[in-house]
C-alpha positions in Angstrom: 16.6 6.1 -7.1 17.6 2.5 -7.8 19.8 0.6 -5.3 21.6 -2.6 -6.5 24.1 -4.8 -4.8 26.7 -5.4 -7.5 28.1 -8.3 -5.5 24.9 -10.2 -5.9 24.6 -12.7 -8.8 20.9 -11.8 -9.2 20.9 -8.3 -10.6 17.1 -8.2 -10.5 17.2 -7.9 -6.7 17.2 -4.1 -6.7 15.3 -1.6 -4.5 13.6 1.4 -6.0 12.7 4.6 -4.2 10.6 7.1 -6.2 11.2 10.8 -6.1 8.7 13.5 -7.0 11.4 15.6 -8.8 14.7 14.9 -10.6 17.4 13.4 -8.3 20.5 15.6 -7.6 22.7 13.8 -5.1 22.7 10.6 -3.0 25.1 9.8 -0.1 25.4 6.7 2.1 25.4 7.2 5.9 28.9 6.1 7.1 27.4 5.1 10.5 24.5 3.1 9.3 25.3 1.0 6.1 21.6 0.6 5.1 20.7 4.3 5.2 21.2 7.0 2.7 20.3 10.6 1.8 18.8 11.6 -1.6 18.2 15.1 -2.7 16.0 16.5 -5.5 16.0 19.5 -7.8 13.2 21.1 -5.8 15.4 21.3 -2.6 13.8 18.3 -0.8 16.1 15.8 1.0 15.0 12.3 2.0 16.6 10.0 4.5 15.9 6.4 3.4 16.4 2.9 4.7 17.4 0.8 1.7 15.8 -2.3 3.3 12.4 -0.6 3.3 12.0 2.0 0.5 8.2 2.3 0.9 8.6 5.7 2.7 11.5 7.8 3.9 12.5 7.9 7.5 12.3 11.7 7.3 11.9 14.4 4.7 13.6 17.8 4.9 12.7 20.9 2.8 16.3 22.1 2.7 16.2 24.7 0.0 13.8 26.4 -2.4 16.0 25.4 -5.3 18.1 22.3 -6.1 20.0 20.7 -3.2 23.2 19.8 -5.1 25.4 18.8 -2.2 25.1 16.3 0.7 27.7 15.0 3.1 28.0 13.3 6.5 30.5 14.1 9.1 32.3 10.7 9.7 33.3 11.8 13.2 29.7 12.6 14.4 27.1 9.9 14.6 
């Protein structure tokens, strides 16, 4: 997963988070603008802080197959 701020003039200032399988979906947390979820084809979901992509905040084995949908409830924090 590569995160880039398209408003920045320096496009080389991207963050990279490596996955162990192909990426399926990514979703930004509406309550915390630096946090996002990323899912993989093996069913694993990662919750990542875009300011520190060295390790996920947590990992969830959500399914035995691809996790192809992620969403946040904007009303529940």
